[in-house]
C-alpha positions as CSV (number, residue, x, y, z in Angstrom):
1,X,0.0,0.0,0.0
2,X,1.4,3.4,-1.0
3,X,0.7,6.9,0.4
4,X,-1.2,8.1,-2.6
5,X,-3.2,4.8,-2.7
6,X,-4.0,5.1,1.0
7,X,-5.3,8.7,0.5
8,X,-7.5,7.6,-2.4
9,X,-9.0,4.7,-0.3
10,X,-9.9,7.2,2.4
11,X,-11.6,9.6,0.1
12,X,-8.9,11.3,-1.8
13,X,-7.7,14.9,-1.6
14,X,-9.8,18.0,-2.1
15,X,-8.9,21.3,-3.9
16,X,-7.4,22.7,-0.7
17,X,-4.9,19.8,-0.3
18,X,-1.2,20.6,-0.5
19,X,-0.2,17.5,-2.4
20,X,3.3,18.8,-2.9
21,X,4.0,18.8,0.9
22,X,2.4,15.6,2.2
23,X,4.0,14.6,5.5
24,X,4.6,11.1,6.7
25,X,5.4,10.5,10.4
26,X,7.1,7.3,11.1
27,X,8.7,5.9,14.4
28,X,12.2,4.7,13.9
29,X,14.0,1.8,15.7
30,X,14.9,4.0,18.7
31,X,11.3,5.1,19.2
32,X,11.8,8.6,17.8
33,X,9.2,10.0,15.5
34,X,10.6,11.1,12.1
35,X,9.0,13.3,9.5
36,X,9.3,12.9,5.7
37,X,7.8,15.3,3.2
38,X,6.7,13.8,-0.1
39,X,5.5,15.5,-3.3
40,X,2.7,13.4,-4.6
41,X,2.1,15.3,-7.9
42,X,4.6,13.0,-9.8
43,X,2.9,9.9,-8.3
44,X,-0.5,11.1,-9.4
45,X,0.5,11.5,-13.0
46,X,2.5,8.2,-13.1
47,X,6.0,9.7,-13.2
48,X,7.1,8.4,-9.7
49,X,6.5,5.4,-7.5
50,X,4.1,5.6,-4.7
51,X,6.0,5.7,-1.4
52,X,5.1,2.7,0.8
53,X,3.1,3.1,4.0
54,X,4.4,1.2,7.0
55,X,2.5,0.0,10.1
56,X,2.0,2.9,12.5
57,X,2.7,5.6,9.9
58,X,0.7,8.8,10.1
59,X,-0.1,10.7,6.9
60,X,-0.8,14.5,7.2
61,X,-1.9,16.5,4.2
62,X,-1.6,20.3,4.9
63,X,-4.0,22.8,3.4
64,X,-3.2,25.4,0.8
65,X,-3.5,29.0,1.8
66,X,-6.7,30.4,0.3
67,X,-7.1,27.3,-2.0
68,X,-4.4,28.4,-4.5
């Protein structure tokens, strides 16, 4: 399961979604929470692979300012 696929399963992104700054929070082996920022635009148009989602990952899609 990939990040983009997981978002589609849960209803997709609306026009206010910042798909170029999707954050993935993952806990490492030492128990520290790490953040990775992913641009899903190339994934959406088929130019990049969908980053895999791991158990316990949290995906956060920030909002655009004023919908632009």
